[in-house]
N, CA, C and O atoms as a GROMACS GRO file, in nm:
protein
  520
    1MET      N    1  -1.069   0.075   3.542
    1MET     CA    2  -1.016   0.035   3.414
    1MET      C    3  -1.089   0.110   3.303
    1MET      O    4  -1.211   0.127   3.310
    2TYR      N    5  -1.017   0.154   3.204
    2TYR     CA    6  -1.070   0.231   3.092
    2TYR      C    7  -1.161   0.144   3.007
    2TYR      O    8  -1.121   0.035   2.965
    3ASP      N    9  -1.281   0.190   2.982
    3ASP     CA   10  -1.381   0.115   2.904
    3ASP      C   11  -1.383   0.168   2.761
    3ASP      O   12  -1.461   0.258   2.730
    4SER      N   13  -1.298   0.114   2.675
    4SER     CA   14  -1.287   0.164   2.539
    4SER      C   15  -1.412   0.135   2.456
    4SER      O   16  -1.446   0.212   2.367
    5LEU      N   17  -1.480   0.024   2.484
    5LEU     CA   18  -1.604  -0.006   2.410
    5LEU      C   19  -1.711   0.099   2.440
    5LEU      O   20  -1.782   0.143   2.350
    6TRP      N   21  -1.721   0.137   2.567
    6TRP     CA   22  -1.818   0.240   2.605
    6TRP      C   23  -1.786   0.371   2.532
    6TRP      O   24  -1.874   0.433   2.472
    7TYR      N   25  -1.658   0.411   2.537
    7TYR     CA   26  -1.617   0.537   2.475
    7TYR      C   27  -1.644   0.536   2.325
    7TYR      O   28  -1.693   0.635   2.270
    8LYS      N   29  -1.614   0.426   2.259
    8LYS     CA   30  -1.632   0.417   2.114
    8LYS      C   31  -1.780   0.413   2.075
    8LYS      O   32  -1.815   0.439   1.960
    9SER      N   33  -1.866   0.379   2.171
    9SER     CA   34  -2.009   0.374   2.142
    9SER      C   35  -2.076   0.511   2.152
    9SER      O   36  -2.192   0.526   2.113
   10LEU      N   37  -2.005   0.610   2.205
   10LEU     CA   38  -2.065   0.743   2.226
   10LEU      C   39  -2.081   0.821   2.096
   10LEU      O   40  -2.002   0.806   2.003
   11ASN      N   41  -2.185   0.903   2.093
   11ASN     CA   42  -2.195   1.003   1.987
   11ASN      C   43  -2.089   1.108   2.017
   11ASN      O   44  -2.076   1.152   2.131
   12THR      N   45  -2.014   1.148   1.916
   12THR     CA   46  -1.898   1.235   1.940
   12THR      C   47  -1.923   1.378   1.896
   12THR      O   48  -1.998   1.403   1.801
   13PRO      N   49  -1.859   1.472   1.965
   13PRO     CA   50  -1.872   1.614   1.928
   13PRO      C   51  -1.808   1.642   1.791
   13PRO      O   52  -1.719   1.570   1.745
   14LEU      N   53  -1.856   1.746   1.730
   14LEU     CA   54  -1.810   1.786   1.597
   14LEU      C   55  -1.659   1.813   1.594
   14LEU      O   56  -1.592   1.772   1.498
   15LEU      N   57  -1.605   1.878   1.694
   15LEU     CA   58  -1.465   1.919   1.693
   15LEU      C   59  -1.372   1.824   1.769
   15LEU      O   60  -1.262   1.864   1.809
   16LEU      N   61  -1.413   1.699   1.789
   16LEU     CA   62  -1.329   1.604   1.861
   16LEU      C   63  -1.204   1.572   1.780
   16LEU      O   64  -1.213   1.521   1.668
   17PRO      N   65  -1.085   1.601   1.836
   17PRO     CA   66  -0.961   1.569   1.764
   17PRO      C   67  -0.938   1.418   1.762
   17PRO      O   68  -0.998   1.344   1.841
   18PRO      N   69  -0.850   1.372   1.672
   18PRO     CA   70  -0.816   1.229   1.674
   18PRO      C   71  -0.748   1.193   1.805
   18PRO      O   72  -0.685   1.278   1.869
   19ASP      N   73  -0.761   1.068   1.846
   19ASP     CA   74  -0.706   1.022   1.974
   19ASP      C   75  -0.558   1.052   1.991
   19ASP      O   76  -0.513   1.083   2.101
   20TRP      N   77  -0.480   1.043   1.882
   20TRP     CA   78  -0.335   1.060   1.893
   20TRP      C   79  -0.295   1.202   1.934
   20TRP      O   80  -0.181   1.223   1.977
   21VAL      N   81  -0.384   1.298   1.924
   21VAL     CA   82  -0.352   1.438   1.959
   21VAL      C   83  -0.338   1.456   2.110
   21VAL      O   84  -0.257   1.537   2.156
   22PHE      N   85  -0.414   1.381   2.187
   22PHE     CA   86  -0.422   1.406   2.330
   22PHE      C   87  -0.291   1.382   2.405
   22PHE      O   88  -0.254   1.462   2.491
   23ALA      N   89  -0.221   1.275   2.376
   23ALA     CA   90  -0.097   1.244   2.450
   23ALA      C   91   0.009   1.353   2.433
   23ALA      O   92   0.061   1.401   2.534
   24PRO      N   93   0.042   1.395   2.310
   24PRO     CA   94   0.145   1.500   2.299
   24PRO      C   95   0.102   1.633   2.360
   24PRO      O   96   0.183   1.704   2.419
   25VAL      N   97  -0.025   1.667   2.346
   25VAL     CA   98  -0.074   1.793   2.404
   25VAL      C   99  -0.060   1.788   2.556
   25VAL      O  100  -0.010   1.883   2.617
   26TRP      N  101  -0.102   1.677   2.618
   26TRP     CA  102  -0.094   1.668   2.764
   26TRP      C  103   0.050   1.663   2.813
   26TRP      O  104   0.080   1.717   2.919
   27ILE      N  105   0.138   1.600   2.738
   27ILE     CA  106   0.280   1.598   2.778
   27ILE      C  107   0.334   1.741   2.782
   27ILE      O  108   0.399   1.780   2.879
   28ILE      N  109   0.307   1.816   2.678
   28ILE     CA  110   0.354   1.956   2.673
   28ILE      C  111   0.290   2.037   2.785
   28ILE      O  112   0.358   2.113   2.853
   29LEU      N  113   0.160   2.020   2.804
   29LEU     CA  114   0.091   2.095   2.910
   29LEU      C  115   0.144   2.060   3.048
   29LEU      O  116   0.165   2.149   3.130
   30TYR      N  117   0.165   1.931   3.076
   30TYR     CA  118   0.219   1.893   3.207
   30TYR      C  119   0.358   1.951   3.229
   30TYR      O  120   0.391   1.992   3.341
   31LEU      N  121   0.439   1.955   3.126
   31LEU     CA  122   0.571   2.019   3.140
   31LEU      C  123   0.555   2.167   3.174
   31LEU      O  124   0.627   2.219   3.260
   32MET      N  125   0.463   2.234   3.109
   32MET     CA  126   0.439   2.376   3.137
   32MET      C  127   0.379   2.396   3.276
   32MET      O  128   0.415   2.492   3.346
   33ILE      N  129   0.289   2.307   3.317
   33ILE     CA  130   0.226   2.317   3.449
   33ILE      C  131   0.333   2.305   3.558
   33ILE      O  132   0.337   2.386   3.651
   34PHE      N  133   0.418   2.205   3.546
   34PHE     CA  134   0.519   2.184   3.650
   34PHE      C  135   0.631   2.288   3.642
   34PHE      O  136   0.690   2.322   3.745
   35ALA      N  137   0.662   2.338   3.521
   35ALA     CA  138   0.758   2.449   3.511
   35ALA      C  139   0.700   2.572   3.580
   35ALA      O  140   0.771   2.643   3.651
   36SER      N  141   0.573   2.597   3.557
   36SER     CA  142   0.506   2.710   3.622
   36SER      C  143   0.516   2.699   3.773
   36SER      O  144   0.550   2.795   3.842
   37PHE      N  145   0.486   2.580   3.825
   37PHE     CA  146   0.489   2.561   3.970
   37PHE      C  147   0.632   2.575   4.023
   37PHE      O  148   0.654   2.635   4.128
   38TRP      N  149   0.728   2.519   3.953
   38TRP     CA  150   0.870   2.527   3.994
   38TRP      C  151   0.914   2.674   4.001
   38TRP      O  152   0.977   2.715   4.099
   39ILE      N  153   0.882   2.751   3.899
   39ILE     CA  154   0.918   2.893   3.898
   39ILE      C  155   0.847   2.965   4.012
   39ILE      O  156   0.908   3.046   4.082
   40PHE      N  157   0.720   2.935   4.030
   40PHE     CA  158   0.643   3.000   4.136
   40PHE      C  159   0.703   2.973   4.273
   40PHE      O  160   0.721   3.065   4.352
   41ILE      N  161   0.733   2.848   4.301
   41ILE     CA  162   0.789   2.810   4.432
   41ILE      C  163   0.922   2.879   4.458
   41ILE      O  164   0.951   2.918   4.572
   42ARG      N  165   1.002   2.895   4.355
   42ARG     CA  166   1.136   2.953   4.371
   42ARG      C  167   1.137   3.106   4.372
   42ARG      O  168   1.240   3.167   4.401
   43THR      N  169   1.024   3.168   4.340
   43THR     CA  170   1.016   3.314   4.336
   43THR      C  171   1.009   3.370   4.478
   43THR      O  172   0.923   3.331   4.558
   44GLU      N  173   1.098   3.462   4.508
   44GLU     CA  174   1.094   3.532   4.636
   44GLU      C  175   0.976   3.629   4.635
   44GLU      O  176   0.954   3.701   4.538
   45SER      N  177   0.902   3.631   4.746
   45SER     CA  178   0.786   3.719   4.751
   45SER      C  179   0.746   3.746   4.896
   45SER      O  180   0.750   3.656   4.979
   46PRO      N  181   0.708   3.870   4.925
   46PRO     CA  182   0.655   3.899   5.058
   46PRO      C  183   0.510   3.850   5.073
   46PRO      O  184   0.458   3.842   5.184
   47ILE      N  185   0.447   3.816   4.961
   47ILE     CA  186   0.309   3.769   4.963
   47ILE      C  187   0.310   3.620   4.997
   47ILE      O  188   0.389   3.543   4.942
   48LYS      N  189   0.221   3.581   5.087
   48LYS     CA  190   0.210   3.439   5.123
   48LYS      C  191   0.164   3.359   5.001
   48LYS      O  192   0.080   3.404   4.923
   49LYS      N  193   0.219   3.240   4.988
   49LYS     CA  194   0.191   3.155   4.873
   49LYS      C  195   0.089   3.045   4.904
   49LYS      O  196   0.055   2.968   4.815
   50THR      N  197   0.042   3.037   5.025
   50THR     CA  198  -0.042   2.926   5.069
   50THR      C  199  -0.168   2.911   4.985
   50THR      O  200  -0.201   2.800   4.943
   51LEU      N  201  -0.240   3.020   4.960
   51LEU     CA  202  -0.364   3.012   4.883
   51LEU      C  203  -0.336   2.967   4.740
   51LEU      O  204  -0.406   2.881   4.686
   52ALA      N  205  -0.234   3.023   4.679
   52ALA     CA  206  -0.199   2.986   4.542
   52ALA      C  207  -0.161   2.839   4.533
   52ALA      O  208  -0.203   2.769   4.440
   53ILE      N  209  -0.083   2.791   4.628
   53ILE     CA  210  -0.043   2.650   4.628
   53ILE      C  211  -0.165   2.561   4.649
   53ILE      O  212  -0.176   2.455   4.587
   54SER      N  213  -0.255   2.603   4.735
   54SER     CA  214  -0.378   2.526   4.758
   54SER      C  215  -0.459   2.515   4.628
   54SER      O  216  -0.506   2.407   4.593
   55PHE      N  217  -0.476   2.627   4.559
   55PHE     CA  218  -0.549   2.626   4.432
   55PHE      C  219  -0.480   2.534   4.331
   55PHE      O  220  -0.546   2.458   4.261
   56PHE      N  221  -0.347   2.541   4.324
   56PHE     CA  222  -0.270   2.459   4.232
   56PHE      C  223  -0.294   2.310   4.261
   56PHE      O  224  -0.321   2.233   4.169
   57VAL      N  225  -0.284   2.272   4.386
   57VAL     CA  226  -0.301   2.131   4.424
   57VAL      C  227  -0.444   2.085   4.393
   57VAL      O  228  -0.464   1.974   4.343
   58ILE      N  229  -0.542   2.168   4.423
   58ILE     CA  230  -0.682   2.131   4.398
   58ILE      C  231  -0.707   2.110   4.249
   58ILE      O  232  -0.768   2.011   4.210
   59GLN      N  233  -0.659   2.203   4.166
   59GLN     CA  234  -0.684   2.187   4.022
   59GLN      C  235  -0.614   2.064   3.968
   59GLN      O  236  -0.666   1.997   3.879
   60LEU      N  237  -0.495   2.034   4.021
   60LEU     CA  238  -0.422   1.915   3.975
   60LEU      C  239  -0.495   1.787   4.017
   60LEU      O  240  -0.504   1.692   3.938
   61LEU      N  241  -0.546   1.784   4.138
   61LEU     CA  242  -0.626   1.668   4.183
   61LEU      C  243  -0.751   1.651   4.096
   61LEU      O  244  -0.786   1.540   4.058
   62LEU      N  245  -0.818   1.762   4.067
   62LEU     CA  246  -0.936   1.756   3.981
   62LEU      C  247  -0.899   1.705   3.842
   62LEU      O  248  -0.976   1.632   3.780
   63ASN      N  249  -0.782   1.744   3.794
   63ASN     CA  250  -0.734   1.697   3.664
   63ASN      C  251  -0.725   1.544   3.663
   63ASN      O  252  -0.771   1.480   3.569
   64PHE      N  253  -0.665   1.487   3.766
   64PHE     CA  254  -0.651   1.342   3.774
   64PHE      C  255  -0.785   1.273   3.798
   64PHE      O  256  -0.809   1.163   3.747
   65ILE      N  257  -0.872   1.336   3.874
   65ILE     CA  258  -1.004   1.279   3.903
   65ILE      C  259  -1.091   1.275   3.777
   65ILE      O  260  -1.167   1.180   3.758
   66TRP      N  261  -1.078   1.376   3.692
   66TRP     CA  262  -1.162   1.382   3.572
   66TRP      C  263  -1.151   1.255   3.488
   66TRP      O  264  -1.252   1.198   3.448
   67SER      N  265  -1.030   1.210   3.463
   67SER     CA  266  -1.010   1.090   3.380
   67SER      C  267  -1.078   0.968   3.440
   67SER      O  268  -1.140   0.888   3.369
   68THR      N  269  -1.067   0.955   3.571
   68THR     CA  270  -1.130   0.842   3.639
   68THR      C  271  -1.282   0.849   3.627
   68THR      O  272  -1.348   0.749   3.598
   69VAL      N  273  -1.338   0.966   3.650
   69VAL     CA  274  -1.483   0.981   3.644
   69VAL      C  275  -1.534   0.958   3.502
   69VAL      O  276  -1.634   0.890   3.483
   70PHE      N  277  -1.466   1.015   3.403
   70PHE     CA  278  -1.513   1.003   3.265
   70PHE      C  279  -1.488   0.863   3.209
   70PHE      O  280  -1.582   0.798   3.163
   71PHE      N  281  -1.364   0.816   3.212
   71PHE     CA  282  -1.329   0.692   3.143
   71PHE      C  283  -1.351   0.565   3.226
   71PHE      O  284  -1.389   0.463   3.170
   72THR      N  285  -1.327   0.570   3.356
   72THR     CA  286  -1.341   0.449   3.437
   72THR      C  287  -1.483   0.433   3.491
   72THR      O  288  -1.541   0.325   3.486
   73MET      N  289  -1.536   0.543   3.543
   73MET     CA  290  -1.673   0.537   3.599
   73MET      C  291  -1.778   0.557   3.490
   73MET      O  292  -1.897   0.534   3.513
   74THR      N  293  -1.735   0.600   3.370
   74THR     CA  294  -1.823   0.629   3.255
   74THR      C  295  -1.938   0.721   3.294
   74THR      O  296  -2.053   0.700   3.255
   75ASP      N  297  -1.903   0.824   3.371
   75ASP     CA  298  -2.002   0.920   3.420
   75ASP      C  299  -1.977   1.055   3.353
   75ASP      O  300  -1.899   1.136   3.403
   76ILE      N  301  -2.042   1.078   3.242
   76ILE     CA  302  -2.019   1.200   3.165
   76ILE      C  303  -2.064   1.324   3.244
   76ILE      O  304  -1.995   1.425   3.244
   77GLN      N  305  -2.178   1.315   3.309
   77GLN     CA  306  -2.228   1.430   3.386
   77GLN      C  307  -2.136   1.459   3.504
   77GLN      O  308  -2.106   1.576   3.530
   78GLY      N  309  -2.093   1.358   3.575
   78GLY     CA  310  -2.000   1.377   3.686
   78GLY      C  311  -1.870   1.438   3.639
   78GLY      O  312  -1.814   1.525   3.705
   79ALA      N  313  -1.821   1.391   3.524
   79ALA     CA  314  -1.697   1.446   3.468
   79ALA      C  315  -1.716   1.592   3.429
   79ALA      O  316  -1.624   1.673   3.443
   80LEU      N  317  -1.834   1.626   3.380
   80LEU     CA  318  -1.863   1.765   3.345
   80LEU      C  319  -1.854   1.855   3.468
   80LEU      O  320  -1.799   1.964   3.461
   81ILE      N  321  -1.907   1.809   3.578
   81ILE     CA  322  -1.899   1.886   3.703
   81ILE      C  323  -1.753   1.901   3.745
   81ILE      O  324  -1.711   2.009   3.787
   82VAL      N  325  -1.676   1.793   3.735
   82VAL     CA  326  -1.534   1.798   3.772
   82VAL      C  327  -1.459   1.897   3.683
   82VAL      O  328  -1.380   1.976   3.733
   83VAL      N  329  -1.482   1.894   3.552
   83VAL     CA  330  -1.407   1.981   3.462
   83VAL      C  331  -1.445   2.128   3.482
   83VAL      O  332  -1.362   2.217   3.463
   84ILE      N  333  -1.567   2.155   3.520
   84ILE     CA  334  -1.607   2.294   3.550
   84ILE      C  335  -1.528   2.345   3.671
   84ILE      O  336  -1.474   2.455   3.669
   85PHE      N  337  -1.524   2.264   3.776
   85PHE     CA  338  -1.446   2.304   3.895
   85PHE      C  339  -1.297   2.311   3.864
   85PHE      O  340  -1.227   2.399   3.915
   86MET      N  341  -1.248   2.221   3.780
   86MET     CA  342  -1.108   2.225   3.742
   86MET      C  343  -1.078   2.357   3.671
   86MET      O  344  -0.977   2.422   3.700
   87TRP      N  345  -1.164   2.396   3.577
   87TRP     CA  346  -1.146   2.522   3.505
   87TRP      C  347  -1.140   2.640   3.603
   87TRP      O  348  -1.054   2.726   3.594
   88LEU      N  349  -1.234   2.641   3.698
   88LEU     CA  350  -1.237   2.749   3.796
   88LEU      C  351  -1.109   2.754   3.878
   88LEU      O  352  -1.053   2.862   3.899
   89PHE      N  353  -1.061   2.639   3.925
   89PHE     CA  354  -0.941   2.638   4.008
   89PHE      C  355  -0.814   2.668   3.928
   89PHE      O  356  -0.718   2.720   3.984
   90ILE      N  357  -0.813   2.636   3.799
   90ILE     CA  358  -0.700   2.678   3.716
   90ILE      C  359  -0.702   2.831   3.705
   90ILE      O  360  -0.597   2.895   3.716
   91ALA      N  361  -0.820   2.888   3.684
   91ALA     CA  362  -0.831   3.034   3.676
   91ALA      C  363  -0.789   3.100   3.807
   91ALA      O  364  -0.717   3.199   3.806
   92PHE      N  365  -0.834   3.044   3.919
   92PHE     CA  366  -0.793   3.097   4.050
   92PHE      C  367  -0.641   3.087   4.067
   92PHE      O  368  -0.578   3.179   4.119
   93THR      N  369  -0.584   2.975   4.023
   93THR     CA  370  -0.439   2.957   4.033
   93THR      C  371  -0.366   3.061   3.951
   93THR      O  372  -0.268   3.120   3.998
   94ILE      N  373  -0.412   3.085   3.829
   94ILE     CA  374  -0.347   3.185   3.743
   94ILE      C  375  -0.353   3.322   3.809
   94ILE      O  376  -0.253   3.395   3.811
   95ILE      N  377  -0.466   3.358   3.864
   95ILE     CA  378  -0.481   3.488   3.930
   95ILE      C  379  -0.384   3.500   4.047
   95ILE      O  380  -0.317   3.602   4.063
   96GLU      N  381  -0.377   3.397   4.130
   96GLU     CA  382  -0.288   3.400   4.247
   96GLU      C  383  -0.140   3.394   4.206
   96GLU      O  384  -0.057   3.464   4.265
   97PHE      N  385  -0.107   3.314   4.107
   97PHE     CA  386   0.031   3.307   4.060
   97PHE      C  387   0.074   3.442   4.003
   97PHE      O  388   0.188   3.484   4.024
   98PHE      N  389  -0.016   3.509   3.932
   98PHE     CA  390   0.016   3.638   3.869
   98PHE      C  391   0.061   3.741   3.972
   98PHE      O  392   0.146   3.825   3.942
   99ARG      N  393   0.006   3.735   4.092
   99ARG     CA  394   0.043   3.829   4.197
   99ARG      C  395   0.190   3.813   4.238
   99ARG      O  396   0.250   3.908   4.288
  100ILE      N  397   0.246   3.694   4.217
  100ILE     CA  398   0.381   3.665   4.263
  100ILE      C  399   0.479   3.642   4.148
  100ILE      O  400   0.593   3.687   4.154
  101SER      N  401   0.433   3.574   4.043
  101SER     CA  402   0.520   3.545   3.928
  101SER      C  403   0.437   3.546   3.801
  101SER      O  404   0.360   3.453   3.774
  102ARG      N  405   0.452   3.651   3.723
  102ARG     CA  406   0.375   3.661   3.599
  102ARG      C  407   0.410   3.548   3.504
  102ARG      O  408   0.321   3.494   3.437
  103LEU      N  409   0.537   3.511   3.496
  103LEU     CA  410   0.578   3.402   3.409
  103LEU      C  411   0.505   3.272   3.446
  103LEU      O  412   0.459   3.200   3.359
  104SER      N  413   0.496   3.244   3.575
  104SER     CA  414   0.424   3.124   3.620
  104SER      C  415   0.278   3.128   3.576
  104SER      O  416   0.222   3.028   3.532
  105ALA      N  417   0.218   3.243   3.588
  105ALA     CA  418   0.078   3.259   3.546
  105ALA      C  419   0.065   3.240   3.395
  105ALA      O  420  -0.025   3.169   3.349
  106TYR      N  421   0.152   3.303   3.318
  106TYR     CA  422   0.145   3.292   3.172
  106TYR      C  423   0.164   3.148   3.124
  106TYR      O  424   0.103   3.108   3.025
  107LEU      N  425   0.247   3.073   3.193
  107LEU     CA  426   0.270   2.933   3.154
  107LEU      C  427   0.144   2.846   3.172
  107LEU      O  428   0.134   2.739   3.112
  108LEU      N  429   0.050   2.892   3.252
  108LEU     CA  430  -0.074   2.816   3.275
  108LEU      C  431  -0.185   2.852   3.177
  108LEU      O  432  -0.288   2.784   3.173
  109ILE      N  433  -0.168   2.956   3.100
  109ILE     CA  434  -0.275   2.999   3.008
  109ILE      C  435  -0.306   2.894   2.902
  109ILE      O  436  -0.424   2.868   2.876
  110PRO      N  437  -0.206   2.831   2.838
  110PRO     CA  438  -0.242   2.724   2.742
  110PRO      C  439  -0.320   2.610   2.807
  110PRO      O  440  -0.408   2.551   2.745
  111TYR      N  441  -0.288   2.580   2.930
  111TYR     CA  442  -0.359   2.477   3.007
  111TYR      C  443  -0.505   2.517   3.024
  111TYR      O  444  -0.595   2.436   3.003
  112LEU      N  445  -0.529   2.642   3.062
  112LEU     CA  446  -0.666   2.690   3.079
  112LEU      C  447  -0.741   2.684   2.945
  112LEU      O  448  -0.859   2.647   2.941
  113LEU      N  449  -0.674   2.719   2.838
  113LEU     CA  450  -0.738   2.713   2.706
  113LEU      C  451  -0.772   2.570   2.667
  113LEU      O  452  -0.880   2.543   2.615
  114TRP      N  453  -0.679   2.477   2.692
  114TRP     CA  454  -0.705   2.336   2.660
  114TRP      C  455  -0.819   2.280   2.746
  114TRP      O  456  -0.902   2.205   2.696
  115VAL      N  457  -0.822   2.317   2.872
  115VAL     CA  458  -0.930   2.270   2.960
  115VAL      C  459  -1.063   2.336   2.919
  115VAL      O  460  -1.169   2.276   2.936
  116SER      N  461  -1.058   2.456   2.865
  116SER     CA  462  -1.180   2.518   2.809
  116SER      C  463  -1.232   2.432   2.694
  116SER      O  464  -1.353   2.410   2.682
  117PHE      N  465  -1.140   2.385   2.609
  117PHE     CA  466  -1.178   2.298   2.499
  117PHE      C  467  -1.230   2.164   2.553
  117PHE      O  468  -1.327   2.109   2.502
  118ALA      N  469  -1.164   2.112   2.656
  118ALA     CA  470  -1.209   1.987   2.719
  118ALA      C  471  -1.349   2.004   2.778
  118ALA      O  472  -1.430   1.912   2.773
  119LEU      N  473  -1.376   2.121   2.834
  119LEU     CA  474  -1.509   2.149   2.888
  119LEU      C  475  -1.613   2.146   2.776
  119LEU      O  476  -1.721   2.089   2.792
  120TYR      N  477  -1.579   2.207   2.662
  120TYR     CA  478  -1.668   2.202   2.545
  120TYR      C  479  -1.693   2.057   2.504
  120TYR      O  480  -1.807   2.017   2.482
  121LEU      N  481  -1.585   1.977   2.495
  121LEU     CA  482  -1.600   1.838   2.455
  121LEU      C  483  -1.685   1.760   2.554
  121LEU      O  484  -1.774   1.685   2.514
  122ASN      N  485  -1.659   1.778   2.683
  122ASN     CA  486  -1.735   1.707   2.786
  122ASN      C  487  -1.882   1.746   2.780
  122ASN      O  488  -1.970   1.660   2.786
  123LEU      N  489  -1.909   1.876   2.768
  123LEU     CA  490  -2.048   1.922   2.758
  123LEU      C  491  -2.114   1.864   2.633
  123LEU      O  492  -2.230   1.822   2.638
  124SER      N  493  -2.042   1.862   2.523
  124SER     CA  494  -2.097   1.805   2.399
  124SER      C  495  -2.126   1.657   2.414
  124SER      O  496  -2.231   1.610   2.372
  125PHE      N  497  -2.032   1.582   2.474
  125PHE     CA  498  -2.057   1.440   2.499
  125PHE      C  499  -2.183   1.423   2.584
  125PHE      O  500  -2.266   1.336   2.557
  126TYR      N  501  -2.197   1.507   2.685
  126TYR     CA  502  -2.314   1.498   2.773
  126TYR      C  503  -2.444   1.523   2.693
  126TYR      O  504  -2.539   1.446   2.702
  127LEU      N  505  -2.446   1.630   2.616
  127LEU     CA  506  -2.568   1.666   2.543
  127LEU      C  507  -2.600   1.565   2.433
  127LEU      O  508  -2.717   1.538   2.405
  128LEU      N  509  -2.498   1.509   2.371
  128LEU     CA  510  -2.519   1.414   2.261
  128LEU      C  511  -2.553   1.272   2.309
  128LEU      O  512  -2.600   1.189   2.231
  129ASN      N  513  -2.529   1.244   2.437
  129ASN     CA  514  -2.544   1.106   2.484
  129ASN      C  515  -2.633   1.091   2.607
  129ASN      O  516  -2.632   0.986   2.671
  130LYS      N  517  -2.710   1.194   2.641
  130LYS     CA  518  -2.794   1.180   2.761
  130LYS      C  519  -2.921   1.104   2.732
  130LYS      O  520  -3.002   1.083   2.823
   0.00000   0.00000   0.00000
């Protein structure tokens, strides 16, 4: 369960956007993520897609795990580790998708940029609240 009292008690990073920004950004990003995957899956290619699909699934699982670790478990350091791995697997996914479908790869770039910002926020929360 989300602990809003814990979250509101934290020292916050300088560039933390207002709470209302996160929902629309994530909705747009999830639409782009799944459009990217849909295009990728439907692209004909002599290159095997197994590694790219594995990277995609791993980064998506890490995405869902991050919220649980940060908000439910209230573990800022653990969430930082998760977001670092998530960033890496998004980058790996983009590289592998690019080999088969450039459009699929390009659709993931805003996601990587947003997760880069999330990594900054998570690191800032960690440094400000340890």
